[in-house]
C-alpha angles and dihedrals in degrees: 000000000000114000116239124249087222127064121222092260090056095047092050088048091052093048089050091048088052094052089061098041143029111303093216091055093048097049092045092051092050094042099236130137121249092242091055090050091055095042086056091048091052090049104034105020111134095006126127123220095259090050090052092051088052091050091051091049090049092049091050092049091047091053089051094052094045086054090051093049091049092053092046088051091053091046093053093045091052092049089051090052095047092047093047094055094047093053 
């Protein structure tokens, strides 16, 4: 996945700025697409910076745990296959 040009702090600041002004002016000034703005709003709307950091940490932990589970499932499948052939 492509890394964003904006940090979570910057995204939240842009969203808060848009709450107090016209959305079209804010997205034009920051050079973001309307779809990007609404995707950010869906993900970060109403969050504070500390909450966004926590969300990012939880997403990273979730990604790591999913990878662990996938590796264990492959190991189990391999062991079952080996045991099935030897019997």
